[in-house]
Structure formats: C-alpha cells, structure tokens
C-alpha positions as YAML, in Angstrom:
chain: A
units: angstrom
residues:
- id: 1
  name: MET
  ca: [120.91, 83.22, 94.41]
- id: 2
  name: LYS
  ca: [119.18, 86.36, 93.13]
- id: 3
  name: THR
  ca: [120.00, 87.48, 89.62]
- id: 4
  name: THR
  ca: [119.60, 90.66, 87.57]
- id: 5
  name: ASN
  ca: [119.17, 91.11, 83.84]
- id: 6
  name: VAL
  ca: [121.56, 93.68, 82.42]
- id: 7
  name: PHE
  ca: [120.96, 95.10, 78.95]
- id: 8
  name: GLY
  ca: [123.21, 97.02, 76.58]
- id: 9
  name: ILE
  ca: [126.64, 96.10, 75.25]
- id: 10
  name: HIS
  ca: [128.59, 98.67, 77.27]
- id: 11
  name: SER
  ca: [126.85, 97.68, 80.52]
- id: 12
  name: ILE
  ca: [127.66, 94.01, 79.94]
- id: 13
  name: LEU
  ca: [131.29, 94.78, 79.14]
- id: 14
  name: GLU
  ca: [131.61, 96.80, 82.36]
- id: 15
  name: ALA
  ca: [130.09, 93.94, 84.33]
- id: 16
  name: ILE
  ca: [132.66, 91.57, 82.87]
- id: 17
  name: LYS
  ca: [135.48, 94.05, 83.50]
- id: 18
  name: SER
  ca: [134.49, 94.32, 87.18]
- id: 19
  name: GLY
  ca: [134.59, 90.55, 87.64]
- id: 20
  name: THR
  ca: [130.85, 90.28, 88.30]
- id: 21
  name: PRO
  ca: [129.76, 86.64, 87.74]
- id: 22
  name: ILE
  ca: [127.88, 86.33, 84.43]
- id: 23
  name: GLU
  ca: [125.39, 83.48, 84.22]
- id: 24
  name: LYS
  ca: [124.70, 83.79, 80.49]
- id: 25
  name: VAL
  ca: [124.50, 86.32, 77.67]
- id: 26
  name: TRP
  ca: [121.88, 86.32, 74.92]
- id: 27
  name: LEU
  ca: [122.63, 88.06, 71.62]
- id: 28
  name: LEU
  ca: [120.71, 89.03, 68.51]
- id: 29
  name: ARG
  ca: [122.48, 88.28, 65.24]
- id: 30
  name: GLY
  ca: [123.29, 91.09, 62.88]
- id: 31
  name: GLY
  ca: [125.29, 93.35, 65.16]
- id: 32
  name: LYS
  ca: [127.88, 95.04, 62.94]
- id: 33
  name: SER
  ca: [129.65, 97.44, 65.27]
- id: 34
  name: LYS
  ca: [133.14, 97.33, 66.73]
- id: 35
  name: LEU
  ca: [131.56, 97.32, 70.19]
- id: 36
  name: PHE
  ca: [129.45, 94.27, 69.35]
- id: 37
  name: ASP
  ca: [132.52, 92.49, 67.97]
- id: 38
  name: ARG
  ca: [134.42, 93.40, 71.12]
- id: 39
  name: LEU
  ca: [131.66, 91.86, 73.23]
- id: 40
  name: ILE
  ca: [131.78, 88.62, 71.23]
- id: 41
  name: TYR
  ca: [135.56, 88.47, 71.57]
- id: 42
  name: THR
  ca: [135.38, 89.15, 75.32]
- id: 43
  name: LEU
  ca: [132.73, 86.47, 75.89]
- id: 44
  name: LYS
  ca: [134.81, 83.91, 74.03]
- id: 45
  name: SER
  ca: [138.09, 84.84, 75.72]
- id: 46
  name: LYS
  ca: [136.47, 84.73, 79.18]
- id: 47
  name: THR
  ca: [134.57, 81.51, 78.31]
- id: 48
  name: ILE
  ca: [131.28, 83.13, 79.32]
- id: 49
  name: PRO
  ca: [128.25, 81.18, 78.04]
- id: 50
  name: PHE
  ca: [126.34, 82.98, 75.29]
- id: 51
  name: SER
  ca: [123.93, 82.15, 72.51]
- id: 52
  name: PHE
  ca: [122.25, 83.85, 69.58]
- id: 53
  name: VAL
  ca: [118.47, 84.05, 69.92]
- id: 54
  name: PRO
  ca: [115.53, 85.45, 67.91]
- id: 55
  name: GLU
  ca: [114.44, 89.00, 68.60]
- id: 56
  name: GLU
  ca: [111.29, 87.74, 70.37]
- id: 57
  name: LYS
  ca: [113.44, 85.97, 72.97]
- id: 58
  name: LEU
  ca: [115.51, 89.07, 73.61]
- id: 59
  name: GLU
  ca: [112.36, 91.18, 73.94]
- id: 60
  name: LYS
  ca: [111.07, 88.80, 76.62]
- id: 61
  name: LEU
  ca: [114.33, 89.16, 78.54]
- id: 62
  name: SER
  ca: [114.32, 92.95, 78.29]
- id: 63
  name: LYS
  ca: [111.94, 95.40, 76.64]
- id: 64
  name: LYS
  ca: [114.50, 98.17, 77.07]
- id: 65
  name: ASN
  ca: [117.00, 99.47, 74.51]
- id: 66
  name: HIS
  ca: [119.10, 96.32, 74.76]
- id: 67
  name: GLN
  ca: [121.44, 96.98, 71.78]
- id: 68
  name: ARG
  ca: [121.10, 93.32, 70.75]
- id: 69
  name: ALA
  ca: [122.54, 92.04, 74.04]
- id: 70
  name: VAL
  ca: [121.12, 90.95, 77.41]
- id: 71
  name: ALA
  ca: [123.05, 89.29, 80.25]
- id: 72
  name: ARG
  ca: [121.95, 87.58, 83.42]
- id: 73
  name: ILE
  ca: [124.30, 88.37, 86.29]
- id: 74
  name: SER
  ca: [124.49, 87.70, 89.98]
- id: 75
  name: SER
  ca: [122.83, 90.47, 91.98]
- id: 76
  name: ILE
  ca: [124.90, 93.63, 92.11]
- id: 77
  name: LYS
  ca: [127.19, 93.47, 95.10]
- id: 78
  name: THR
  ca: [126.55, 95.74, 98.06]
- id: 79
  name: PHE
  ca: [128.77, 96.37, 101.08]
- id: 80
  name: GLU
  ca: [128.29, 96.35, 104.84]
- id: 81
  name: MET
  ca: [128.32, 99.96, 106.02]
- id: 82
  name: GLU
  ca: [130.64, 99.97, 109.03]
- id: 83
  name: ALA
  ca: [133.31, 97.79, 107.45]
- id: 84
  name: LEU
  ca: [133.21, 99.86, 104.26]
- id: 85
  name: VAL
  ca: [133.64, 103.16, 106.08]
- id: 86
  name: GLU
  ca: [136.49, 101.77, 108.16]
- id: 87
  name: GLU
  ca: [138.30, 100.40, 105.12]
- id: 88
  name: ILE
  ca: [138.01, 103.65, 103.16]
- id: 89
  name: LEU
  ca: [139.13, 105.83, 106.06]
- id: 90
  name: GLU
  ca: [142.18, 103.62, 106.55]
- id: 91
  name: LYS
  ca: [143.18, 104.01, 102.90]
- id: 92
  name: LYS
  ca: [142.34, 107.64, 102.14]
- id: 93
  name: GLN
  ca: [143.14, 110.87, 103.91]
- id: 94
  name: SER
  ca: [140.24, 112.91, 102.47]
- id: 95
  name: PRO
  ca: [137.58, 110.56, 101.12]
- id: 96
  name: VAL
  ca: [134.24, 111.64, 99.65]
- id: 97
  name: PHE
  ca: [130.97, 109.87, 100.42]
- id: 98
  name: VAL
  ca: [127.53, 110.38, 98.87]
- id: 99
  name: LEU
  ca: [124.36, 109.74, 100.90]
- id: 100
  name: LEU
  ca: [121.06, 109.56, 99.04]
- id: 101
  name: ASP
  ca: [117.81, 110.12, 100.94]
- id: 102
  name: SER
  ca: [114.70, 108.71, 99.21]
- id: 103
  name: ILE
  ca: [116.05, 108.79, 95.65]
- id: 104
  name: THR
  ca: [113.55, 106.39, 94.08]
- id: 105
  name: ASP
  ca: [113.97, 107.12, 90.37]
- id: 106
  name: VAL
  ca: [116.31, 104.56, 88.80]
- id: 107
  name: HIS
  ca: [117.52, 107.00, 86.14]
- id: 108
  name: ASN
  ca: [118.49, 109.61, 88.72]
- id: 109
  name: PHE
  ca: [120.18, 106.91, 90.79]
- id: 110
  name: GLY
  ca: [122.14, 105.64, 87.79]
- id: 111
  name: ALA
  ca: [123.17, 109.14, 86.74]
- id: 112
  name: ILE
  ca: [124.36, 109.92, 90.28]
- id: 113
  name: ILE
  ca: [126.45, 106.75, 90.31]
- id: 114
  name: ARG
  ca: [127.98, 107.65, 86.96]
- id: 115
  name: SER
  ca: [128.92, 111.15, 88.17]
- id: 116
  name: SER
  ca: [130.21, 109.74, 91.45]
- id: 117
  name: VAL
  ca: [132.62, 107.39, 89.68]
- id: 118
  name: ALA
  ca: [133.76, 110.18, 87.34]
- id: 119
  name: ALA
  ca: [134.44, 112.46, 90.32]
- id: 120
  name: GLY
  ca: [136.26, 109.83, 92.38]
- id: 121
  name: VAL
  ca: [133.64, 109.34, 95.11]
- id: 122
  name: ASP
  ca: [134.63, 106.53, 97.46]
- id: 123
  name: ALA
  ca: [131.20, 105.08, 98.35]
- id: 124
  name: VAL
  ca: [127.46, 105.66, 97.97]
- id: 125
  name: PHE
  ca: [124.98, 105.00, 100.78]
- id: 126
  name: THR
  ca: [121.25, 104.61, 100.28]
- id: 127
  name: PRO
  ca: [118.39, 103.26, 102.42]
- id: 128
  name: ILE
  ca: [117.08, 99.74, 101.93]
- id: 129
  name: SER
  ca: [113.50, 101.05, 101.80]
- id: 130
  name: ASN
  ca: [112.14, 103.97, 99.78]
- id: 131
  name: SER
  ca: [115.10, 103.87, 97.43]
- id: 132
  name: ALA
  ca: [115.70, 102.95, 93.81]
- id: 133
  name: PRO
  ca: [116.53, 99.27, 93.29]
- id: 134
  name: LEU
  ca: [119.86, 98.12, 91.92]
- id: 135
  name: ASN
  ca: [118.53, 96.78, 88.64]
- id: 136
  name: GLY
  ca: [119.25, 96.78, 84.92]
- id: 137
  name: ASP
  ca: [117.94, 100.32, 84.46]
- id: 138
  name: VAL
  ca: [120.43, 101.62, 87.02]
- id: 139
  name: VAL
  ca: [123.23, 99.67, 85.33]
- id: 140
  name: LYS
  ca: [122.30, 101.12, 81.93]
- id: 141
  name: THR
  ca: [121.89, 104.72, 83.15]
- id: 142
  name: SER
  ca: [125.17, 104.55, 85.05]
- id: 143
  name: ALA
  ca: [126.88, 103.30, 81.86]
- id: 144
  name: GLY
  ca: [127.99, 100.25, 83.81]
- id: 145
  name: ASN
  ca: [129.69, 102.35, 86.49]
- id: 146
  name: VAL
  ca: [127.54, 100.71, 89.16]
- id: 147
  name: PHE
  ca: [130.14, 97.93, 89.05]
- id: 148
  name: HIS
  ca: [132.98, 100.33, 89.86]
- id: 149
  name: ILE
  ca: [131.93, 101.96, 93.13]
- id: 150
  name: PRO
  ca: [131.02, 100.48, 96.53]
- id: 151
  name: ILE
  ca: [127.31, 100.85, 97.29]
- id: 152
  name: SER
  ca: [125.91, 100.20, 100.75]
- id: 153
  name: LYS
  ca: [122.20, 99.70, 101.47]
- id: 154
  name: VAL
  ca: [121.45, 100.67, 105.06]
- id: 155
  name: LYS
  ca: [118.43, 100.55, 107.37]
- id: 156
  name: ASN
  ca: [118.77, 104.21, 108.28]
- id: 157
  name: LEU
  ca: [121.02, 106.95, 106.90]
- id: 158
  name: LYS
  ca: [121.27, 108.37, 110.42]
- id: 159
  name: ASP
  ca: [123.53, 105.44, 111.30]
- id: 160
  name: VAL
  ca: [125.89, 106.38, 108.46]
- id: 161
  name: ILE
  ca: [125.95, 110.03, 109.55]
- id: 162
  name: TYR
  ca: [126.72, 109.17, 113.18]
- id: 163
  name: ILE
  ca: [129.60, 106.87, 112.18]
- id: 164
  name: LEU
  ca: [131.05, 109.42, 109.75]
- id: 165
  name: LYS
  ca: [130.81, 112.17, 112.37]
- id: 166
  name: ALA
  ca: [132.57, 109.94, 114.89]
- id: 167
  name: ASN
  ca: [135.41, 109.62, 112.39]
- id: 168
  name: ASN
  ca: [135.68, 113.40, 111.81]
- id: 169
  name: VAL
  ca: [134.07, 113.36, 108.39]
- id: 170
  name: SER
  ca: [132.32, 116.65, 107.61]
- id: 171
  name: ILE
  ca: [128.68, 116.20, 106.53]
- id: 172
  name: ILE
  ca: [127.02, 118.72, 104.20]
- id: 173
  name: ALA
  ca: [123.30, 118.62, 103.45]
- id: 174
  name: ILE
  ca: [122.50, 120.03, 100.02]
- id: 175
  name: THR
  ca: [119.26, 122.00, 100.30]
- id: 176
  name: GLU
  ca: [117.90, 125.03, 98.46]
- id: 177
  name: LYS
  ca: [116.87, 126.48, 101.83]
- id: 178
  name: ALA
  ca: [120.49, 126.88, 102.97]
- id: 179
  name: GLU
  ca: [121.79, 130.46, 103.09]
- id: 180
  name: GLU
  ca: [125.43, 129.60, 102.38]
- id: 181
  name: ILE
  ca: [126.29, 128.45, 98.86]
- id: 182
  name: ILE
  ca: [128.45, 125.42, 98.17]
- id: 183
  name: TYR
  ca: [131.18, 127.50, 96.47]
- id: 184
  name: ASN
  ca: [131.98, 129.18, 99.79]
- id: 185
  name: LYS
  ca: [132.57, 125.88, 101.57]
- id: 186
  name: SER
  ca: [135.99, 124.33, 102.07]
- id: 187
  name: LEU
  ca: [135.68, 120.89, 100.47]
- id: 188
  name: ASN
  ca: [139.26, 119.65, 100.59]
- id: 189
  name: ILE
  ca: [138.58, 117.61, 103.74]
- id: 190
  name: PRO
  ca: [137.07, 114.20, 104.60]
- id: 191
  name: LEU
  ca: [133.56, 114.86, 103.32]
- id: 192
  name: ALA
  ca: [130.08, 113.44, 102.86]
- id: 193
  name: ILE
  ca: [127.31, 115.12, 100.90]
- id: 194
  name: VAL
  ca: [123.66, 114.33, 101.50]
- id: 195
  name: LEU
  ca: [121.05, 114.73, 98.76]
- id: 196
  name: GLY
  ca: [117.29, 114.30, 98.98]
- id: 197
  name: SER
  ca: [114.51, 113.70, 96.49]
- id: 198
  name: GLU
  ca: [113.32, 116.54, 94.27]
- id: 199
  name: GLU
  ca: [109.80, 116.26, 95.69]
- id: 200
  name: LYS
  ca: [110.54, 116.33, 99.43]
- id: 201
  name: GLY
  ca: [114.24, 117.12, 99.75]
- id: 202
  name: ILE
  ca: [116.22, 115.74, 102.67]
- id: 203
  name: SER
  ca: [114.03, 114.46, 105.48]
- id: 204
  name: LYS
  ca: [113.59, 116.64, 108.55]
- id: 205
  name: GLY
  ca: [115.07, 113.97, 110.80]
- id: 206
  name: LEU
  ca: [118.33, 113.96, 108.84]
- id: 207
  name: LEU
  ca: [118.52, 117.75, 108.55]
- id: 208
  name: GLU
  ca: [118.26, 118.04, 112.32]
- id: 209
  name: ILE
  ca: [121.44, 116.02, 112.88]
- id: 210
  name: ILE
  ca: [123.46, 117.72, 110.11]
- id: 211
  name: ASP
  ca: [124.94, 121.05, 111.19]
- id: 212
  name: ASN
  ca: [126.40, 122.02, 107.82]
- id: 213
  name: HIS
  ca: [123.98, 122.99, 105.02]
- id: 214
  name: ALA
  ca: [124.69, 124.40, 101.56]
- id: 215
  name: SER
  ca: [122.79, 125.39, 98.44]
- id: 216
  name: ILE
  ca: [123.52, 125.79, 94.74]
- id: 217
  name: PRO
  ca: [123.01, 129.40, 93.57]
- id: 218
  name: MET
  ca: [120.27, 129.72, 90.94]
- id: 219
  name: GLN
  ca: [118.24, 132.40, 89.20]
- id: 220
  name: ASP
  ca: [115.09, 133.44, 91.02]
- id: 221
  name: GLU
  ca: [112.85, 131.82, 88.41]
- id: 222
  name: ILE
  ca: [114.27, 128.36, 89.21]
- id: 223
  name: ASN
  ca: [113.93, 126.94, 92.71]
- id: 224
  name: SER
  ca: [115.30, 123.43, 92.23]
- id: 225
  name: LEU
  ca: [117.39, 121.22, 89.96]
- id: 226
  name: ASN
  ca: [117.15, 117.59, 88.95]
- id: 227
  name: VAL
  ca: [118.87, 115.75, 91.79]
- id: 228
  name: SER
  ca: [121.39, 114.03, 89.52]
- id: 229
  name: VAL
  ca: [122.31, 117.39, 87.96]
- id: 230
  name: ALA
  ca: [122.68, 118.93, 91.42]
- id: 231
  name: CYS
  ca: [124.88, 116.03, 92.48]
- id: 232
  name: GLY
  ca: [127.15, 116.50, 89.47]
- id: 233
  name: ILE
  ca: [127.55, 120.21, 90.21]
- id: 234
  name: ILE
  ca: [128.49, 119.52, 93.82]
- id: 235
  name: LEU
  ca: [130.88, 116.68, 93.03]
- id: 236
  name: PHE
  ca: [132.82, 118.62, 90.45]
- id: 237
  name: GLU
  ca: [133.12, 121.62, 92.73]
- id: 238
  name: ILE
  ca: [134.80, 119.17, 95.12]
- id: 239
  name: VAL
  ca: [137.06, 118.03, 92.28]
- id: 240
  name: ARG
  ca: [137.84, 121.65, 91.32]
- id: 241
  name: GLN
  ca: [138.88, 122.54, 94.86]
- id: 242
  name: ARG
  ca: [141.09, 119.47, 95.12]
- id: 243
  name: ILE
  ca: [142.99, 119.94, 91.86]
...
C-alpha cells in the first residue's frame, strides 16, 4: 500500500479527525504548545503508534516546516468520478464542483482545496497527468482540508464536463479573455467552475466544449491573478449569491 508523509501538527490532527489510517507518528521532544499537547492526547486516546525521535530522524522524514511532528499515512483517498458525481447530485439540489486544468504547483493546489472547503465546494476534479500530486505539501498548504473534500483524479477533464452537462450542471470557464465578468453571472444553480494554470490558462480543447466563460475584473496594469487567489474570489462570489 502506498503511503504519504504528512508534516505539521494541524495537518496530522485533521488526518486523524477524518479517519485517515495513520501508520505511525514521529515527534520531537520539547513541544510546549497547547496544540502539541492536544496532538499527544489525541494519539494516546486513539491508540495511534507514536515515538519521540532525535531531530536528525525527523529531518530525514521531512525537511519541511514539520512543527516537531511527522506522520506516515495511507495515501490520500481519491474517488471514482462517475459515482462521485451521481452521489452528489442525488444529495444536493445546487452543488458546486471545481475542475483544475494543469495546476501543477502543490501550494496553489493546497490553497485551492482550502478555499474550496471553506466555500462548501462538493468535489474537486483534476487530471491524473500534468497535475500536482496529493502529497504532504498539499496537505500542509490546505491546512489539512484535503481530508475533508472528495477529490477525483481523472484521465481527461472532458469526461467530467460531458457528464456534468448531461446532468444539467452549468459549466463556467474562468479566463481573462472572457468579455462577461463573473459578478454578472447567476451562480445560484448547479455549477462547475474550471480554472487553468497561470502560464497557459485553460486548454483550448476544454474551452471549445465550454459555452459559458467569465473573467474577474482587474485594473489594466494587471492581466492575471495567482490561480488560487482567483479561485477564492470566484468561490466566495458563489457563496455571496447563495446567502
């Protein structure tokens, strides 16, 4: 079974909270925070194996900002696309989906996941290839929220779009080339937003099968935003319209 090393106290606590199987946790002595104490208490109460190790051992497990804690977990769970869409559409009248085209930066991916959970997004879809991996950096950047939203890795985002269209879900491609701005769109409907990389945007093949395009209004001096920032703006416009 594949495993992933997760670093950071909050990330580990979120993994435990989600029920993700924890193989073992390694800790560095000397943690004197309430969060560190909470982690120790949680590990003991859940009978999760843990041990205190020298700093050199922890550095070998993770060279990131580990906050004195590293855990080895089962690989982050992903979901089969068709079954996931069907289940969500059965449960929710106006779900929101996020489709990510060629988002390869783990920090952008993690930030998008964090915003998606905060905004109540129902699922995230991303390609198997040319996409950020689901690793410890994504867990850390998402503040552990990667464990609280269904993520589906697909061969081709076109398949997701066709299935969503067949189920009367409106698809909006977010592109700076669109003439209509997102604030003029009606977003209180079953909805999917598609975002592309900052370098290339959404691929031409996807844009050709998406009829609905929208942009974020910006000053003339700025022609693009960080993709995770753009995603947050879009998602909370959806939230605003639905309040």
